[in-house]
N, C-alpha and C positions, 0 to 999 in steps of 0.2 A: 804278650799274648801273657794273662792273667792265671792266678789258680783255680778260679770259677771257666777257665775258657772264653774269657771277653777279650776282644782284642781292646786296648786301649788307646785313646788318643793320644797327642799332644795336649799340653795345655794349651799353647795360642790358639789352637782348633776350637779346644774347650772353651774357651775365652771368647773366640766371632760366633762359637752355636748360643751362646749363653747371653752374650748380646742382642743375638737375632729372637731369642726366645724372647727377652723383657721390651725389646722394640714393640713386638706382637702384642704385648699381656697391654703396655702402654697404649697401645692403638685404643682400646678399650676402655681403660683404668688411665683419668686422668690426674697424672701429675707422681707423688706417694714413689716415685723412683727406688729410693734408698729403700721402703719396707719390702717395697716388690724385689730388689736385689736378695735382701736377708730372705724372703720363702724360699726365692729360685735355691740359694745356699743349703738353706733345711734337705728340698729334696736333693741336688747333688750331693750333700753327702750323706743323702740314705736313711733322712729321718723324716719325723713326724712334727708338724706344725702348728700349731694354738694361735690361734685369728681372734685375739680378743680385743673386744670394741664397743664402743654406743651401736643400736641398733643405725640400718640403713648406709655404713661407711664403709660400701665396696666389700666386705669378707665373702660372701658367696658371692660375687660376681668373679672375687680372684683366684677363688681355687677353682673357677668353671673354669675360669680362661688359661689359668697353669694348664688342665687338663687339657686342653683343644690346643695350644700352644707344641705343650710335649706328643702328640699325637697319644694318650694311654685313652684305656676304658676308664670310665669313670662313672659314678652311681653316689647319688644322694640318700643321705638316710635322715628323714628329720625328726628329731629326737624331742619325746615328750613325756609327762607325766606316766602314762599307761603305757610306752613303750616295754617290751620284755626285753633279755638274753635272743629267746631266741628269734624274733625279728630281726637281729643284728648279722648273728652267727650260721640262723639258719637251725631247720629241723627235720624228725624223720616223720615219711607220712606212709599213710598206708596204700598202698597202692593196689586197688582191686582186682586189677590187669592180671599181677603175677602173683599177688598174695601173698602182698609180703610188703616188709616198710622201708622205703626207699629216703635217701635223704637231699632233701633240699636245701640247695645253697639261697646263703643268706647275701646280703646286698656287700656284706665283708669283702666277696670273690672277686675281687674287683683291684686295678690297678691304684686305683688315687678314688678313696673314698670320704666324700665330703661329709664330718659327721657334724650335720648344723644346729648349733644350738646346745651343742655337749651336756653342759650345766643347768637343760633343761628337765631332763629324766634322774632316775632315781642311780645312788650309788654303783648297785643290783647294775642296773643294765650297764650306763659307766663302766661296768669292770669288766662288762664282756669282750672290750675291746683290749684289755690289757693285753693276754696272751697273743693277738693277733699284730697287736703293735711290737711286742720285743721276740716272740717268736716266728714271728710271721707262718703261724698255722692256728687252726683252731680245732677244738674236743668237743665234739658235741658225743652225749652217752658211750663215753670210753674212744672212740674212736675219730681218728688224729687226721686233720685233712691240712697240705701245706697251698699256700697259697703261691701264686705262681709270680715272680717279680718282674718288673719294678712294684714292690708294695707299698703306699705313703698314703697316711689317714691328715687332713689340712680339719680341723675342727674349729669353728666359730662359735663364741661363747659371748653370752653381755656380761656385765659388769656382774658380781654378788650382789650388789645393794640391791639392783631390780628383784620385785615380786615376782615368783614363781621359782627360783635358782637356787639349786642345789651347787655349793661349790664346789671342784676337782679335790678329791683328798688328792694329798701329798705324793701317794705311788704315782697316782696317776698322771700328775703335774710331771712327776721325774721322765716317765717315758719322753715327754715331746722333748725335740731336739732344742727349740726355741718358742719362744711367744713373741709376739709381732700385733702392732698397733699403730691405726692409720691416721686418726687424729683425724676432725673436720676438715674438709678444705678451704683454698683461701679463694677470695670472690672470684680471682679472675677463673682459677680452677672449676669452682660451681657454674659460673658462667658456662667455661667451655663445656661441663659435663649437657648443659643442656643445650650446647648449642650442637655438640652431635649427636642429641637425640634428635633433635630436628631435624639433621641433615639427615639420616639415616631413614627417616619415615618410618621406623617401629620398634616395637618393646625389645625385641633379643638382639645379640650382637652375635655374630661368628666371626671366630678367627680359624684362618687356615692350620692348620697342624707345619710346625717348622719341622720338627723330630718326631721322631718314633719311638717306642718303644725300649726297641733293639741298641738305638742310638744316646736314647735315656741311657741305659745300662753303658754305652762303650764311654761315656762322658762320667759316670758314676768311676767305672773304672781307673780312668785316669786321674783321681786323686791320691790313690794308692803309688805313685810316683812324683810326688811332691814334696819335697825334701822338708824336715822337720828338726832345725839344727837341737844341740840337746839344752842350750841354753834358751831358747823358746821355749822344749817341753816341761825345764823345771818352772817357767816364769808363768806356765800356762798352771802346773801344780800349785804354787805359790799364789795367785789370784784364787783359784778356790780355796785354798787354807784359809788366808785370808779374809773369805767371809765366813768362817766357824767359829774365826776369833774375834769379826767386830761386837763393839759392846752392845750394837741395837738386836743382835740375829740370837734367836734363842734356837734354830736346826739354822749350818748356812748349808753348802752346796757340795753333793754325794759325790763319789768320782765319777760319777756317770756324766756330772757338771764337769770335769776336767777333760772327759773324752769327747762332752759335745764341741768342747771349743777348741779341740786338736781337729774334729770333722770338718768343724765349721770353718776354718781359720785356711788346714787348705782349701775349701771351698773358694773361699775369696780369692785366694791365692790362683789358683784356677781360673776366676772370669776374669781375672786382669792377665789373665794369658803369661803365668807365673809357675816356676816348675819347683820356687822356693816356700819357705811364707817366712815370712818380718811382721817384727811387731804389730805393727800399724794394723792390720790383721787381725790378731788375734783382739787386740781392742775395739775394731770393729765390731766385734759379736759379741763383745764378755755382757753387756747388759742384756739384750737376750736370750742369749743362753743361760744365764746365769739365776736372774732377777727373782725368775718363778718358782725355782729350786728354794729360796732363800725364808723362813719363816721366822718373821719379825717378834723381837717380847710384847706383849699382851699392852702394856703400858708405850711403847711405838705407834702401835693404832689409835690411842688418843692423841700422839702429838700429829699426828698423819704421815708420817715419816713413808717415803715409799721404798721397796727394796732395789729399784733401780738405783736412787739415793745412795745406797749403802754400795751397791755396787761400784759407781761412780766412783764414790772416798774409797773403793780399793784399787781401784786404776792409777786414783792418783798418788796412794801411799807406796805400790809396790812398782822396784824400781824394774824399766823395761831394758832386755839385753842391748846390746850391740857387740854381735860376732858371726863370723861370717866361718866357724870350723863345721868342719867334716864330721854329722853327727855319727855316734857311737857304733847306732844300729846300723848304719852303710859300710862301716869299715869290714874291710877284708884283710885278713893274715894273709 
């Protein structure tokens, strides 16, 4: 039993359920298993996921499919240039019957919020999500409302070079545990998409729930029992620190990036049925967890240097540990 009163599952059971969820989502989304695993790892780690890619590559379908497979209450909010913060959080409206103002909750009051095309709305509205994402609460006119767990934001974004988009501020990007891109499908995958569409004879596809909100919380609680040996913890710190010292970087990863690496590595271990983290878990999630937290020097943009390339260089330069020692936080006198 955890401190929150949620009974934790053994890691092998988390791995089995995670595999079943991924299989269900893959029944709708063709291929992209590795990217989908990253999205699920972010959810299991209790974080929020930014899906950044070109239009039409399945970002919205991914969010809806995970909500269905996880049995979560789901709401979709289309971000547009005229969207107001109150349209996200909710507002007070005058109730004529009661003669008083009553709070009408906004779409953020859900288990999984799809913030569709989040970079098409101005920063003022984007920032309306900051408190909800970090503190799991919403403040409206001095009154604070807690969001029921689990709460996750899956945001989609088009590349900023597209007309009519607003770059996400660094503070907002830092709230996303990881950023995932799908890329174009192969010819065989694209044909499979068409074949499945013709087979089901309708546009919409439905996924039966594999778990429910309570089970997801139990799976998330299981991550606290996944062991992280000291050398791996220090390896995570070294990776984040190396991004700050790279000669192409203006601002490197924040400590929140180190925590994201830790939590995502635990999630990857649990998804593999292990109760301990290995260096490969950290390496697998390093680019999605760190690349969006790096600000390159202006001249690097002219050379078309990608932040993901910087993280790959850091991974190559920082030696990975090889140790089986007991972590110090797990020792008992």
